[in-house]
C-alpha positions in Angstrom: -10.6 8.7 18.2 -11.4 8.4 14.6 -8.5 6.8 12.9 -7.2 7.9 9.5 -7.7 5.9 6.4 -4.9 3.7 5.0 -4.2 6.4 2.3 -2.9 8.9 4.9 0.8 9.0 5.6 1.9 9.0 9.2 5.2 10.4 10.2 6.7 10.3 13.7 9.2 13.0 14.9 11.6 11.0 17.1 13.1 14.0 18.8 11.1 15.5 21.7 9.5 18.9 21.2 8.3 21.8 23.3 4.7 20.9 24.1 3.7 24.4 24.9 3.3 25.1 21.2 -0.1 25.3 19.6 -1.3 24.7 16.1 0.7 27.4 14.4 3.9 26.8 16.4 3.8 23.1 15.7 3.1 23.7 11.9 6.1 26.1 11.9 8.2 23.5 13.6 7.2 20.8 11.1 8.1 23.1 8.2 11.3 24.6 9.5 12.9 21.8 11.6 11.5 18.7 10.0 11.6 20.2 6.5 8.1 18.9 5.7 4.9 20.6 4.5 2.3 20.5 7.3 -0.5 21.2 4.9 -0.3 18.0 2.8 -2.7 15.8 4.9 0.2 13.8 6.5 -0.3 13.1 10.2 2.7 14.2 12.2 3.1 12.4 15.6 5.1 14.5 18.0 6.4 13.6 21.5 7.3 15.5 24.6 10.4 14.9 26.7 8.4 12.6 29.0 7.1 9.6 27.2 3.6 10.0 28.6 1.9 11.8 25.7 1.9 12.3 21.9 0.5 15.2 20.0 -0.9 14.7 16.5 -1.0 17.5 13.9 -2.6 17.3 10.5 -4.3 19.4 7.9 -7.8 18.1 7.1 -8.4 20.3 4.1 -10.1 23.1 6.0 -7.8 23.7 9.0 -5.1 22.3 11.2 -6.3 19.6 13.6 -4.3 18.9 16.8 -5.0 15.9 19.1 -3.3 15.1 22.3 -3.5 11.9 24.5 -2.1 11.3 27.9 -1.9 7.9 29.7 -2.7 8.0 33.4 -0.6 5.1 34.6 1.7 4.1 31.8 3.9 5.6 29.2 3.9 5.3 25.4 6.6 3.2 23.6 8.8 5.4 21.4 11.7 4.7 19.2 15.2 5.9 20.1 15.6 9.7 20.3 17.2 10.9 17.1 17.0 14.0 15.0 14.8 12.5 12.2 11.4 11.5 11.0 10.1 7.9 10.9 7.3 6.6 8.7 4.7 4.5 10.6 2.0 2.2 9.2 -1.6 2.4 10.4 -1.4 -0.7 12.6 1.6 0.7 14.4 -0.1 4.1 14.8 -3.2 2.5 16.3 -1.1 0.4 18.7 1.0 3.5 19.7 -2.2 5.6 20.3 -3.7 2.7 22.4 -0.6 2.6 24.6 0.7 -0.7 23.2 4.2 -1.6 22.2 3.9 -0.9 18.5 7.5 -2.0 17.8 6.5 -5.6 18.4 4.1 -5.6 15.5 5.1 -7.6 12.5 4.1 -6.4 9.0 2.8 -9.1 6.7 3.3 -8.4 3.1 0.2 -9.1 1.0 0.4 -9.1 -2.8 -2.4 -7.8 -4.9 -4.1 -10.4 -7.1 -2.9 -10.4 -10.7 -6.3 -11.0 -12.3 -9.9 -11.7 -11.4 -11.1 -15.2 -12.3 
């Protein structure tokens, strides 16, 4: 998979959804239930009741893109099921999509330099 740049926001819906929905159904769910605009370029990570697959939905500027991944022998690590959205950084997203435990990642704060010598 081609991973998004660091400028793209990644939001995870922690409540499971009906995976029978397609592009338009998921976009409507993002707008009506999550109260977010699905056409901003934000990547929405959605989960099914079973923890074995995520669906990604995002607008690339010319259309809605949907990606789906299923692990054959393992399940993905998800946060607790709640009725909310969670912001995820890119390292966590890559770990989640690879099937790793993204919750064990530690974010290191890096300060931008003040001036160039």
